[in-house]
Biopython code that builds the backbone (N, CA, C, O; Angstrom):
import numpy as np
from Bio.PDB.StructureBuilder import StructureBuilder

atoms = [
    (1, "MET", "N", (0.845, -1.170, 0.000)),
    (1, "MET", "CA", (0.000, 0.000, 0.000)),
    (1, "MET", "C", (0.894, 1.238, 0.000)),
    (1, "MET", "O", (1.799, 1.361, 0.824)),
    (2, "THR", "N", (0.632, 2.141, -0.922)),
    (2, "THR", "CA", (1.377, 3.396, -0.972)),
    (2, "THR", "C", (0.414, 4.554, -1.111)),
    (2, "THR", "O", (-0.756, 4.372, -1.447)),
    (3, "VAL", "N", (0.916, 5.742, -0.849)),
    (3, "VAL", "CA", (0.097, 6.943, -0.997)),
    (3, "VAL", "C", (-0.319, 7.111, -2.451)),
    (3, "VAL", "O", (-1.431, 7.552, -2.740)),
    (4, "GLN", "N", (0.580, 6.755, -3.365)),
    (4, "GLN", "CA", (0.307, 6.965, -4.783)),
    (4, "GLN", "C", (-0.826, 6.099, -5.323)),
    (4, "GLN", "O", (-1.556, 6.535, -6.213)),
    (5, "ASP", "N", (-0.988, 4.886, -4.808)),
    (5, "ASP", "CA", (-2.012, 4.017, -5.390)),
    (5, "ASP", "C", (-3.425, 4.313, -4.876)),
    (5, "ASP", "O", (-4.390, 3.714, -5.351)),
    (6, "GLY", "N", (-3.554, 5.216, -3.928)),
    (6, "GLY", "CA", (-4.870, 5.651, -3.481)),
    (6, "GLY", "C", (-5.513, 4.796, -2.406)),
    (6, "GLY", "O", (-6.565, 5.166, -1.885)),
    (7, "THR", "N", (-4.919, 3.665, -2.055)),
    (7, "THR", "CA", (-5.510, 2.799, -1.029)),
    (7, "THR", "C", (-5.564, 3.480, 0.327)),
    (7, "THR", "O", (-6.463, 3.210, 1.124)),
    (8, "CYS", "N", (-4.613, 4.356, 0.593)),
    (8, "CYS", "CA", (-4.586, 5.048, 1.895)),
    (8, "CYS", "C", (-5.848, 5.884, 2.107)),
    (8, "CYS", "O", (-6.332, 6.016, 3.232)),
    (9, "LYS", "N", (-6.370, 6.443, 1.027)),
    (9, "LYS", "CA", (-7.577, 7.273, 1.147)),
    (9, "LYS", "C", (-8.787, 6.447, 1.570)),
    (9, "LYS", "O", (-9.725, 6.978, 2.165)),
    (10, "GLN", "N", (-8.770, 5.162, 1.269)),
    (10, "GLN", "CA", (-9.898, 4.296, 1.585)),
    (10, "GLN", "C", (-9.832, 3.732, 3.001)),
    (10, "GLN", "O", (-10.815, 3.177, 3.491)),
    (11, "MET", "N", (-8.704, 3.867, 3.648)),
    (11, "MET", "CA", (-8.526, 3.332, 5.004)),
    (11, "MET", "C", (-9.321, 4.172, 6.006)),
    (11, "MET", "O", (-9.441, 5.387, 5.852)),
    (12, "THR", "N", (-9.852, 3.522, 7.017)),
    (12, "THR", "CA", (-10.503, 4.239, 8.112)),
    (12, "THR", "C", (-9.775, 3.888, 9.402)),
    (12, "THR", "O", (-9.281, 2.773, 9.566)),
    (13, "TYR", "N", (-9.716, 4.835, 10.298)),
    (13, "TYR", "CA", (-8.995, 4.656, 11.551)),
    (13, "TYR", "C", (-9.905, 5.008, 12.717)),
    (13, "TYR", "O", (-10.789, 5.857, 12.602)),
    (14, "ARG", "N", (-9.675, 4.346, 13.833)),
    (14, "ARG", "CA", (-10.447, 4.649, 15.037)),
    (14, "ARG", "C", (-10.165, 6.085, 15.474)),
    (14, "ARG", "O", (-9.092, 6.626, 15.206)),
    (15, "ASP", "N", (-11.127, 6.688, 16.138)),
    (15, "ASP", "CA", (-10.964, 8.054, 16.640)),
    (15, "ASP", "C", (-10.189, 8.106, 17.951)),
    (15, "ASP", "O", (-9.681, 9.161, 18.330)),
    (16, "ASP", "N", (-10.096, 6.984, 18.640)),
    (16, "ASP", "CA", (-9.483, 6.985, 19.971)),
    (16, "ASP", "C", (-8.051, 6.439, 19.972)),
    (16, "ASP", "O", (-7.640, 5.783, 20.929)),
    (17, "LEU", "N", (-7.307, 6.702, 18.924)),
    (17, "LEU", "CA", (-5.914, 6.256, 18.863)),
    (17, "LEU", "C", (-5.081, 7.001, 19.900)),
    (17, "LEU", "O", (-5.410, 8.134, 20.252)),
    (18, "PRO", "N", (-4.005, 6.383, 20.397)),
    (18, "PRO", "CA", (-3.161, 7.065, 21.390)),
    (18, "PRO", "C", (-2.334, 8.178, 20.745)),
    (18, "PRO", "O", (-2.094, 8.176, 19.538)),
    (19, "GLN", "N", (-1.913, 9.112, 21.567)),
    (19, "GLN", "CA", (-1.067, 10.204, 21.079)),
    (19, "GLN", "C", (0.340, 9.689, 20.798)),
    (19, "GLN", "O", (0.777, 8.680, 21.351)),
    (20, "ILE", "N", (1.039, 10.418, 19.917)),
    (20, "ILE", "CA", (2.385, 10.015, 19.524)),
    (20, "ILE", "C", (3.404, 11.111, 19.810)),
    (20, "ILE", "O", (3.104, 12.303, 19.733)),
    (21, "ALA", "N", (4.602, 10.681, 20.136)),
    (21, "ALA", "CA", (5.773, 11.562, 20.182)),
    (21, "ALA", "C", (6.607, 11.207, 18.959)),
    (21, "ALA", "O", (6.991, 10.051, 18.781)),
    (22, "VAL", "N", (6.883, 12.184, 18.127)),
    (22, "VAL", "CA", (7.720, 11.982, 16.948)),
    (22, "VAL", "C", (9.128, 12.433, 17.309)),
    (22, "VAL", "O", (9.337, 13.575, 17.717)),
    (23, "VAL", "N", (10.095, 11.529, 17.157)),
    (23, "VAL", "CA", (11.479, 11.813, 17.532)),
    (23, "VAL", "C", (12.342, 11.855, 16.275)),
    (23, "VAL", "O", (12.383, 10.902, 15.498)),
    (24, "PHE", "N", (13.028, 12.980, 16.094)),
    (24, "PHE", "CA", (13.983, 13.136, 14.999)),
    (24, "PHE", "C", (15.386, 13.181, 15.579)),
    (24, "PHE", "O", (15.649, 13.929, 16.520)),
    (25, "ILE", "N", (16.285, 12.387, 15.022)),
    (25, "ILE", "CA", (17.687, 12.382, 15.424)),
    (25, "ILE", "C", (18.469, 13.094, 14.327)),
    (25, "ILE", "O", (18.245, 12.843, 13.143)),
    (26, "PHE", "N", (19.388, 13.984, 14.713)),
    (26, "PHE", "CA", (20.199, 14.646, 13.689)),
    (26, "PHE", "C", (21.585, 14.991, 14.207)),
    (26, "PHE", "O", (21.805, 15.163, 15.406)),
    (27, "VAL", "N", (22.512, 15.085, 13.259)),
    (27, "VAL", "CA", (23.868, 15.579, 13.499)),
    (27, "VAL", "C", (24.226, 16.434, 12.294)),
    (27, "VAL", "O", (24.300, 15.927, 11.175)),
    (28, "ASN", "N", (24.447, 17.709, 12.510)),
    (28, "ASN", "CA", (24.882, 18.629, 11.455)),
    (28, "ASN", "C", (23.984, 18.601, 10.220)),
    (28, "ASN", "O", (24.462, 18.785, 9.101)),
    (29, "GLU", "N", (22.714, 18.378, 10.413)),
    (29, "GLU", "CA", (21.739, 18.430, 9.321)),
    (29, "GLU", "C", (21.456, 19.902, 9.024)),
    (29, "GLU", "O", (21.543, 20.741, 9.921)),
    (30, "ALA", "N", (21.124, 20.215, 7.795)),
    (30, "ALA", "CA", (20.770, 21.594, 7.446)),
    (30, "ALA", "C", (19.517, 22.007, 8.221)),
    (30, "ALA", "O", (18.569, 21.231, 8.341)),
    (31, "LEU", "N", (19.522, 23.221, 8.737)),
    (31, "LEU", "CA", (18.382, 23.729, 9.504)),
    (31, "LEU", "C", (17.096, 23.652, 8.691)),
    (31, "LEU", "O", (16.053, 23.261, 9.214)),
    (32, "SER", "N", (17.165, 24.021, 7.415)),
    (32, "SER", "CA", (15.969, 24.010, 6.567)),
    (32, "SER", "C", (15.386, 22.602, 6.437)),
    (32, "SER", "O", (14.169, 22.442, 6.346)),
    (33, "VAL", "N", (16.233, 21.599, 6.427)),
    (33, "VAL", "CA", (15.776, 20.211, 6.310)),
    (33, "VAL", "C", (15.051, 19.783, 7.583)),
    (33, "VAL", "O", (13.998, 19.148, 7.521)),
    (34, "ILE", "N", (15.614, 20.128, 8.724)),
    (34, "ILE", "CA", (14.976, 19.791, 10.008)),
    (34, "ILE", "C", (13.622, 20.485, 10.117)),
    (34, "ILE", "O", (12.632, 19.872, 10.518)),
    (35, "LEU", "N", (13.586, 21.754, 9.762)),
    (35, "LEU", "CA", (12.325, 22.500, 9.858)),
    (35, "LEU", "C", (11.278, 21.959, 8.890)),
    (35, "LEU", "O", (10.092, 21.927, 9.219)),
    (36, "ARG", "N", (11.700, 21.534, 7.705)),
    (36, "ARG", "CA", (10.746, 20.944, 6.755)),
    (36, "ARG", "C", (10.140, 19.673, 7.350)),
    (36, "ARG", "O", (8.943, 19.426, 7.202)),
    (37, "SER", "N", (10.957, 18.875, 8.017)),
    (37, "SER", "CA", (10.455, 17.657, 8.663)),
    (37, "SER", "C", (9.458, 17.991, 9.766)),
    (37, "SER", "O", (8.399, 17.370, 9.863)),
    (38, "VAL", "N", (9.799, 18.972, 10.593)),
    (38, "VAL", "CA", (8.906, 19.388, 11.686)),
    (38, "VAL", "C", (7.589, 19.911, 11.125)),
    (38, "VAL", "O", (6.517, 19.517, 11.583)),
    (39, "HIS", "N", (7.666, 20.800, 10.129)),
    (39, "HIS", "CA", (6.442, 21.354, 9.529)),
    (39, "HIS", "C", (5.583, 20.245, 8.921)),
    (39, "HIS", "O", (4.359, 20.272, 9.046)),
    (40, "SER", "N", (6.214, 19.275, 8.269)),
    (40, "SER", "CA", (5.422, 18.223, 7.629)),
    (40, "SER", "C", (4.701, 17.360, 8.662)),
    (40, "SER", "O", (3.581, 16.913, 8.415)),
    (41, "VAL", "N", (5.325, 17.120, 9.813)),
    (41, "VAL", "CA", (4.642, 16.371, 10.881)),
    (41, "VAL", "C", (3.435, 17.159, 11.374)),
    (41, "VAL", "O", (2.338, 16.613, 11.490)),
    (42, "VAL", "N", (3.636, 18.428, 11.660)),
    (42, "VAL", "CA", (2.552, 19.271, 12.183)),
    (42, "VAL", "C", (1.420, 19.385, 11.162)),
    (42, "VAL", "O", (0.246, 19.324, 11.527)),
    (43, "ASN", "N", (1.769, 19.550, 9.894)),
    (43, "ASN", "CA", (0.758, 19.758, 8.856)),
    (43, "ASN", "C", (0.014, 18.487, 8.449)),
    (43, "ASN", "O", (-1.087, 18.570, 7.904)),
    (44, "HIS", "N", (0.597, 17.312, 8.705)),
    (44, "HIS", "CA", (-0.010, 16.073, 8.221)),
    (44, "HIS", "C", (-0.382, 15.083, 9.321)),
    (44, "HIS", "O", (-0.698, 13.927, 9.041)),
    (45, "THR", "N", (-0.343, 15.535, 10.554)),
    (45, "THR", "CA", (-0.751, 14.679, 11.670)),
    (45, "THR", "C", (-1.934, 15.338, 12.374)),
    (45, "THR", "O", (-1.856, 16.521, 12.709)),
    (46, "PRO", "N", (-3.013, 14.618, 12.606)),
    (46, "PRO", "CA", (-4.129, 15.215, 13.341)),
    (46, "PRO", "C", (-3.643, 15.767, 14.685)),
    (46, "PRO", "O", (-2.942, 15.080, 15.428)),
    (47, "ALA", "N", (-4.017, 16.994, 14.984)),
    (47, "ALA", "CA", (-3.519, 17.691, 16.183)),
    (47, "ALA", "C", (-3.802, 16.916, 17.467)),
    (47, "ALA", "O", (-2.991, 16.929, 18.392)),
    (48, "HIS", "N", (-4.950, 16.241, 17.526)),
    (48, "HIS", "CA", (-5.283, 15.515, 18.757)),
    (48, "HIS", "C", (-4.408, 14.274, 18.962)),
    (48, "HIS", "O", (-4.377, 13.716, 20.059)),
    (49, "LEU", "N", (-3.701, 13.841, 17.918)),
    (49, "LEU", "CA", (-2.827, 12.671, 18.037)),
    (49, "LEU", "C", (-1.365, 13.035, 18.282)),
    (49, "LEU", "O", (-0.599, 12.216, 18.790)),
    (50, "LEU", "N", (-0.976, 14.254, 17.924)),
    (50, "LEU", "CA", (0.428, 14.661, 18.044)),
    (50, "LEU", "C", (0.671, 15.303, 19.402)),
    (50, "LEU", "O", (0.285, 16.450, 19.629)),
    (51, "LYS", "N", (1.303, 14.572, 20.295)),
    (51, "LYS", "CA", (1.565, 15.100, 21.633)),
    (51, "LYS", "C", (2.816, 15.961, 21.658)),
    (51, "LYS", "O", (2.841, 17.007, 22.307)),
    (52, "GLU", "N", (3.862, 15.521, 20.947)),
    (52, "GLU", "CA", (5.124, 16.258, 20.993)),
    (52, "GLU", "C", (6.038, 15.826, 19.854)),
    (52, "GLU", "O", (5.924, 14.730, 19.305)),
    (53, "ILE", "N", (6.941, 16.729, 19.528)),
    (53, "ILE", "CA", (8.023, 16.442, 18.594)),
    (53, "ILE", "C", (9.308, 16.644, 19.375)),
    (53, "ILE", "O", (9.514, 17.686, 19.997)),
    (54, "ILE", "N", (10.165, 15.641, 19.338)),
    (54, "ILE", "CA", (11.424, 15.721, 20.073)),
    (54, "ILE", "C", (12.566, 15.698, 19.069)),
    (54, "ILE", "O", (12.700, 14.762, 18.281)),
    (55, "LEU", "N", (13.384, 16.736, 19.110)),
    (55, "LEU", "CA", (14.553, 16.828, 18.247)),
    (55, "LEU", "C", (15.774, 16.483, 19.079)),
    (55, "LEU", "O", (16.069, 17.164, 20.061)),
    (56, "VAL", "N", (16.483, 15.437, 18.699)),
    (56, "VAL", "CA", (17.685, 15.029, 19.426)),
    (56, "VAL", "C", (18.902, 15.413, 18.590)),
    (56, "VAL", "O", (19.145, 14.852, 17.522)),
    (57, "ASP", "N", (19.655, 16.373, 19.097)),
    (57, "ASP", "CA", (20.884, 16.836, 18.452)),
    (57, "ASP", "C", (22.046, 16.028, 19.018)),
    (57, "ASP", "O", (22.411, 16.183, 20.183)),
    (58, "ASP", "N", (22.618, 15.172, 18.188)),
    (58, "ASP", "CA", (23.720, 14.322, 18.639)),
    (58, "ASP", "C", (25.051, 15.066, 18.518)),
    (58, "ASP", "O", (25.984, 14.614, 17.855)),
    (59, "ASN", "N", (25.104, 16.223, 19.182)),
    (59, "ASN", "CA", (26.313, 17.047, 19.288)),
    (59, "ASN", "C", (26.752, 17.647, 17.954)),
    (59, "ASN", "O", (27.894, 17.464, 17.530)),
    (60, "SER", "N", (25.839, 18.364, 17.297)),
    (60, "SER", "CA", (26.173, 19.068, 16.056)),
    (60, "SER", "C", (27.168, 20.185, 16.322)),
    (60, "SER", "O", (27.243, 20.721, 17.428)),
    (61, "ASP", "N", (27.933, 20.529, 15.290)),
    (61, "ASP", "CA", (28.920, 21.605, 15.380)),
    (61, "ASP", "C", (28.329, 22.969, 15.038)),
    (61, "ASP", "O", (28.860, 23.996, 15.462)),
    (62, "SER", "N", (27.260, 22.989, 14.294)),
    (62, "SER", "CA", (26.695, 24.215, 13.733)),
    (62, "SER", "C", (26.063, 25.117, 14.794)),
    (62, "SER", "O", (25.227, 24.682, 15.585)),
    (63, "VAL", "N", (26.483, 26.378, 14.791)),
    (63, "VAL", "CA", (25.890, 27.377, 15.685)),
    (63, "VAL", "C", (24.426, 27.598, 15.310)),
    (63, "VAL", "O", (23.580, 27.821, 16.176)),
    (64, "GLU", "N", (24.140, 27.534, 14.015)),
    (64, "GLU", "CA", (22.768, 27.710, 13.530)),
    (64, "GLU", "C", (21.831, 26.681, 14.164)),
    (64, "GLU", "O", (20.689, 26.999, 14.498)),
    (65, "LEU", "N", (22.312, 25.462, 14.325)),
    (65, "LEU", "CA", (21.477, 24.411, 14.908)),
    (65, "LEU", "C", (21.323, 24.562, 16.411)),
    (65, "LEU", "O", (20.410, 23.988, 17.004)),
    (66, "LYS", "N", (22.188, 25.312, 17.016)),
    (66, "LYS", "CA", (22.087, 25.510, 18.465)),
    (66, "LYS", "C", (21.188, 26.695, 18.794)),
    (66, "LYS", "O", (20.277, 26.562, 19.610)),
    (67, "PHE", "N", (21.419, 27.831, 18.188)),
    (67, "PHE", "CA", (20.697, 29.048, 18.543)),
    (67, "PHE", "C", (19.436, 29.245, 17.699)),
    (67, "PHE", "O", (18.342, 29.407, 18.239)),
    (68, "ASN", "N", (19.594, 29.231, 16.376)),
    (68, "ASN", "CA", (18.457, 29.524, 15.494)),
    (68, "ASN", "C", (17.349, 28.482, 15.598)),
    (68, "ASN", "O", (16.167, 28.824, 15.568)),
    (69, "LEU", "N", (17.723, 27.231, 15.720)),
    (69, "LEU", "CA", (16.717, 26.171, 15.845)),
    (69, "LEU", "C", (15.897, 26.366, 17.112)),
    (69, "LEU", "O", (14.668, 26.302, 17.077)),
    (70, "ASP", "N", (16.571, 26.602, 18.222)),
    (70, "ASP", "CA", (15.868, 26.829, 19.494)),
    (70, "ASP", "C", (14.894, 27.992, 19.389)),
    (70, "ASP", "O", (13.726, 27.877, 19.760)),
    (71, "GLN", "N", (15.387, 29.108, 18.880)),
    (71, "GLN", "CA", (14.545, 30.303, 18.781)),
    (71, "GLN", "C", (13.328, 30.052, 17.903)),
    (71, "GLN", "O", (12.212, 30.429, 18.258)),
    (72, "TYR", "N", (13.544, 29.414, 16.756)),
    (72, "TYR", "CA", (12.455, 29.194, 15.817)),
    (72, "TYR", "C", (11.368, 28.299, 16.406)),
    (72, "TYR", "O", (10.193, 28.665, 16.408)),
    (73, "VAL", "N", (11.757, 27.132, 16.905)),
    (73, "VAL", "CA", (10.728, 26.201, 17.392)),
    (73, "VAL", "C", (10.045, 26.713, 18.656)),
    (73, "VAL", "O", (8.861, 26.451, 18.863)),
    (74, "ASN", "N", (10.772, 27.434, 19.498)),
    (74, "ASN", "CA", (10.145, 27.990, 20.703)),
    (74, "ASN", "C", (9.118, 29.057, 20.359)),
    (74, "ASN", "O", (8.113, 29.206, 21.054)),
    (75, "LYS", "N", (9.370, 29.800, 19.288)),
    (75, "LYS", "CA", (8.424, 30.841, 18.877)),
    (75, "LYS", "C", (7.263, 30.246, 18.074)),
    (75, "LYS", "O", (6.105, 30.597, 18.300)),
    (76, "ARG", "N", (7.573, 29.352, 17.144)),
    (76, "ARG", "CA", (6.558, 28.814, 16.236)),
    (76, "ARG", "C", (5.704, 27.714, 16.875)),
    (76, "ARG", "O", (4.498, 27.645, 16.639)),
    (77, "TYR", "N", (6.328, 26.862, 17.678)),
    (77, "TYR", "CA", (5.629, 25.718, 18.264)),
    (77, "TYR", "C", (5.878, 25.627, 19.768)),
    (77, "TYR", "O", (6.417, 24.626, 20.240)),
    (78, "PRO", "N", (5.496, 26.653, 20.525)),
    (78, "PRO", "CA", (5.773, 26.612, 21.971)),
    (78, "PRO", "C", (5.053, 25.437, 22.638)),
    (78, "PRO", "O", (3.853, 25.234, 22.455)),
    (79, "GLY", "N", (5.818, 24.677, 23.413)),
    (79, "GLY", "CA", (5.246, 23.546, 24.133)),
    (79, "GLY", "C", (5.109, 22.272, 23.329)),
    (79, "GLY", "O", (4.897, 21.206, 23.907)),
    (80, "LEU", "N", (5.222, 22.347, 22.014)),
    (80, "LEU", "CA", (5.070, 21.154, 21.174)),
    (80, "LEU", "C", (6.416, 20.497, 20.872)),
    (80, "LEU", "O", (6.526, 19.271, 20.865)),
    (81, "VAL", "N", (7.430, 21.314, 20.625)),
    (81, "VAL", "CA", (8.744, 20.790, 20.234)),
    (81, "VAL", "C", (9.709, 20.881, 21.405)),
    (81, "VAL", "O", (9.865, 21.934, 22.024)),
    (82, "LYS", "N", (10.355, 19.754, 21.696)),
    (82, "LYS", "CA", (11.408, 19.711, 22.714)),
    (82, "LYS", "C", (12.728, 19.443, 22.000)),
    (82, "LYS", "O", (12.776, 18.689, 21.027)),
    (83, "ILE", "N", (13.792, 20.063, 22.487)),
    (83, "ILE", "CA", (15.117, 19.801, 21.925)),
    (83, "ILE", "C", (15.976, 19.156, 23.001)),
    (83, "ILE", "O", (16.117, 19.683, 24.104)),
    (84, "VAL", "N", (16.541, 18.017, 22.663)),
    (84, "VAL", "CA", (17.464, 17.306, 23.548)),
    (84, "VAL", "C", (18.839, 17.409, 22.907)),
    (84, "VAL", "O", (19.005, 17.083, 21.732)),
    (85, "ARG", "N", (19.817, 17.859, 23.667)),
    (85, "ARG", "CA", (21.174, 18.022, 23.127)),
    (85, "ARG", "C", (22.140, 17.101, 23.856)),
    (85, "ARG", "O", (22.253, 17.137, 25.081)),
    (86, "ASN", "N", (22.822, 16.289, 23.094)),
    (86, "ASN", "CA", (23.849, 15.430, 23.669)),
    (86, "ASN", "C", (25.141, 16.227, 23.824)),
    (86, "ASN", "O", (25.538, 16.953, 22.913)),
    (87, "ALA", "N", (25.793, 16.093, 24.970)),
    (87, "ALA", "CA", (27.034, 16.821, 25.249)),
    (87, "ALA", "C", (28.200, 16.284, 24.434)),
    (87, "ALA", "O", (29.177, 16.994, 24.194)),
    (88, "LYS", "N", (28.097, 15.026, 24.008)),
    (88, "LYS", "CA", (29.109, 14.437, 23.133)),
    (88, "LYS", "C", (28.391, 13.544, 22.136)),
    (88, "LYS", "O", (27.237, 13.175, 22.352)),
    (89, "ARG", "N", (29.056, 13.196, 21.056)),
    (89, "ARG", "CA", (28.455, 12.347, 20.040)),
    (89, "ARG", "C", (28.185, 10.977, 20.633)),
    (89, "ARG", "O", (29.101, 10.299, 21.096)),
    (90, "GLU", "N", (26.923, 10.574, 20.616)),
    (90, "GLU", "CA", (26.507, 9.317, 21.244)),
    (90, "GLU", "C", (26.235, 8.207, 20.231)),
    (90, "GLU", "O", (26.309, 7.026, 20.571)),
    (91, "GLY", "N", (25.927, 8.572, 19.012)),
    (91, "GLY", "CA", (25.547, 7.577, 18.010)),
    (91, "GLY", "C", (24.036, 7.426, 17.952)),
    (91, "GLY", "O", (23.316, 7.877, 18.843)),
    (92, "LEU", "N", (23.574, 6.790, 16.900)),
    (92, "LEU", "CA", (22.139, 6.711, 16.615)),
    (92, "LEU", "C", (21.338, 6.031, 17.723)),
    (92, "LEU", "O", (20.306, 6.555, 18.144)),
    (93, "ILE", "N", (21.787, 4.895, 18.193)),
    (93, "ILE", "CA", (20.990, 4.142, 19.167)),
    (93, "ILE", "C", (20.888, 4.888, 20.491)),
    (93, "ILE", "O", (19.798, 4.992, 21.054)),
    (94, "ARG", "N", (21.994, 5.404, 20.993)),
    (94, "ARG", "CA", (21.934, 6.165, 22.249)),
    (94, "ARG", "C", (21.128, 7.450, 22.075)),
    (94, "ARG", "O", (20.399, 7.855, 22.982)),
    (95, "ALA", "N", (21.256, 8.088, 20.921)),
    (95, "ALA", "CA", (20.465, 9.297, 20.662)),
    (95, "ALA", "C", (18.974, 8.960, 20.684)),
    (95, "ALA", "O", (18.170, 9.722, 21.220)),
    (96, "ARG", "N", (18.612, 7.827, 20.107)),
    (96, "ARG", "CA", (17.208, 7.394, 20.157)),
    (96, "ARG", "C", (16.763, 7.160, 21.594)),
    (96, "ARG", "O", (15.639, 7.503, 21.960)),
    (97, "MET", "N", (17.627, 6.584, 22.399)),
    (97, "MET", "CA", (17.283, 6.347, 23.806)),
    (97, "MET", "C", (17.061, 7.667, 24.549)),
    (97, "MET", "O", (16.167, 7.763, 25.389)),
    (98, "HIS", "N", (17.872, 8.683, 24.239)),
    (98, "HIS", "CA", (17.658, 10.001, 24.858)),
    (98, "HIS", "C", (16.303, 10.572, 24.430)),
    (98, "HIS", "O", (15.596, 11.171, 25.240)),
    (99, "GLY", "N", (15.947, 10.385, 23.164)),
    (99, "GLY", "CA", (14.635, 10.824, 22.686)),
    (99, "GLY", "C", (13.510, 10.068, 23.365)),
    (99, "GLY", "O", (12.498, 10.656, 23.747)),
    (100, "TRP", "N", (13.687, 8.771, 23.514)),
    (100, "TRP", "CA", (12.698, 7.921, 24.197)),
    (100, "TRP", "C", (12.491, 8.393, 25.632)),
    (100, "TRP", "O", (11.359, 8.499, 26.103)),
    (101, "ASN", "N", (13.588, 8.673, 26.319)),
    (101, "ASN", "CA", (13.503, 9.119, 27.715)),
    (101, "ASN", "C", (12.816, 10.473, 27.858)),
    (101, "ASN", "O", (12.189, 10.744, 28.882)),
    (102, "ALA", "N", (12.927, 11.317, 26.846)),
    (102, "ALA", "CA", (12.292, 12.639, 26.891)),
    (102, "ALA", "C", (10.811, 12.582, 26.526)),
    (102, "ALA", "O", (10.058, 13.504, 26.838)),
    (103, "ALA", "N", (10.395, 11.505, 25.871)),
    (103, "ALA", "CA", (9.013, 11.387, 25.391)),
    (103, "ALA", "C", (8.043, 11.118, 26.537)),
    (103, "ALA", "O", (8.366, 10.424, 27.501)),
    (104, "THR", "N", (6.848, 11.685, 26.404)),
    (104, "THR", "CA", (5.793, 11.455, 27.390)),
    (104, "THR", "C", (4.546, 10.830, 26.766)),
    (104, "THR", "O", (3.579, 10.549, 27.475)),
    (105, "ALA", "N", (4.553, 10.612, 25.462)),
    (105, "ALA", "CA", (3.394, 10.046, 24.773)),
    (105, "ALA", "C", (3.370, 8.526, 24.915)),
    (105, "ALA", "O", (4.385, 7.898, 25.217)),
    (106, "ALA", "N", (2.199, 7.956, 24.691)),
    (106, "ALA", "CA", (2.026, 6.504, 24.778)),
    (106, "ALA", "C", (2.731, 5.777, 23.635)),
    (106, "ALA", "O", (3.146, 4.628, 23.785)),
    (107, "VAL", "N", (2.863, 6.445, 22.508)),
    (107, "VAL", "CA", (3.504, 5.867, 21.326)),
    (107, "VAL", "C", (4.652, 6.778, 20.928)),
    (107, "VAL", "O", (4.515, 8.002, 20.947)),
    (108, "VAL", "N", (5.788, 6.182, 20.565)),
    (108, "VAL", "CA", (6.958, 6.957, 20.146)),
    (108, "VAL", "C", (7.402, 6.448, 18.784)),
    (108, "VAL", "O", (7.599, 5.247, 18.593)),
    (109, "GLY", "N", (7.559, 7.377, 17.829)),
    (109, "GLY", "CA", (8.045, 7.025, 16.496)),
    (109, "GLY", "C", (9.375, 7.704, 16.241)),
    (109, "GLY", "O", (9.536, 8.887, 16.540)),
    (110, "PHE", "N", (10.332, 6.966, 15.690)),
    (110, "PHE", "CA", (11.668, 7.495, 15.425)),
    (110, "PHE", "C", (11.861, 7.666, 13.924)),
    (110, "PHE", "O", (11.554, 6.771, 13.137)),
    (111, "PHE", "N", (12.377, 8.837, 13.539)),
    (111, "PHE", "CA", (12.561, 9.139, 12.124)),
    (111, "PHE", "C", (13.874, 9.871, 11.913)),
    (111, "PHE", "O", (14.373, 10.550, 12.811)),
    (112, "ASP", "N", (14.430, 9.725, 10.710)),
    (112, "ASP", "CA", (15.568, 10.552, 10.333)),
    (112, "ASP", "C", (15.071, 11.985, 10.211)),
    (112, "ASP", "O", (13.894, 12.220, 9.938)),
    (113, "ALA", "N", (15.961, 12.930, 10.413)),
    (113, "ALA", "CA", (15.555, 14.339, 10.385)),
    (113, "ALA", "C", (15.383, 14.869, 8.969)),
    (113, "ALA", "O", (15.038, 16.038, 8.792)),
    (114, "HIS", "N", (15.612, 14.051, 7.971)),
    (114, "HIS", "CA", (15.459, 14.512, 6.589)),
    (114, "HIS", "C", (14.314, 13.776, 5.880)),
    (114, "HIS", "O", (14.425, 13.409, 4.710)),
    (115, "VAL", "N", (13.223, 13.572, 6.607)),
    (115, "VAL", "CA", (12.041, 12.955, 6.003)),
    (115, "VAL", "C", (10.944, 14.002, 5.863)),
    (115, "VAL", "O", (10.968, 15.049, 6.509)),
    (116, "GLU", "N", (10.004, 13.692, 5.018)),
    (116, "GLU", "CA", (8.855, 14.574, 4.863)),
    (116, "GLU", "C", (7.594, 13.714, 4.900)),
    (116, "GLU", "O", (7.461, 12.766, 4.127)),
    (117, "PHE", "N", (6.685, 14.043, 5.787)),
    (117, "PHE", "CA", (5.425, 13.326, 5.911)),
    (117, "PHE", "C", (4.460, 13.892, 4.875)),
    (117, "PHE", "O", (4.518, 15.078, 4.553)),
    (118, "ASN", "N", (3.572, 13.044, 4.353)),
    (118, "ASN", "CA", (2.540, 13.546, 3.454)),
    (118, "ASN", "C", (1.264, 12.756, 3.666)),
    (118, "ASN", "O", (1.252, 11.745, 4.368)),
    (119, "THR", "N", (0.210, 13.221, 3.062)),
    (119, "THR", "CA", (-1.073, 12.526, 3.143)),
    (119, "THR", "C", (-1.561, 12.255, 1.736)),
    (119, "THR", "O", (-1.167, 12.922, 0.779)),
    (120, "ALA", "N", (-2.411, 11.280, 1.632)),
    (120, "ALA", "CA", (-2.926, 10.878, 0.318)),
    (120, "ALA", "C", (-3.847, 11.927, -0.243)),
    (120, "ALA", "O", (-4.375, 11.761, -1.343)),
]
sb = StructureBuilder()
sb.init_structure("model")
sb.init_model(0)
sb.init_chain("A")
sb.init_seg("    ")
for serial, (resi, resn, name, xyz) in enumerate(atoms, 1):
    if name == "N":
        sb.init_residue(resn, " ", resi, " ")
    sb.init_atom(name, np.array(xyz, "f"), 0.0, 1.0, " ", f" {name:<3s}", serial, name[0])
structure = sb.get_structure()
């Protein structure tokens, strides 16, 4: 089943699904790419299901990712986006564990920071 073949449009889902925490892991990813991923989650996930977005920075070098990212998400999505920063490079699995520990939703989904969500 893919979005392109139209089967997704025919699917029905229960209204009482649990909320989700979407976790993005990144290291030195372009700011625009991270923001596109965040915007696509917000724009394509029903608001009542999206509890939080957690961005795990696995010790990026970029000043833009430290200051500009914080300012943008705090202004645009106050209370929705959390940023977890690793003090040293931990690697993908440990970074995911830090995201898991920060999550408060019943369901946690892990994604690369360069994905884009869409709907049929």
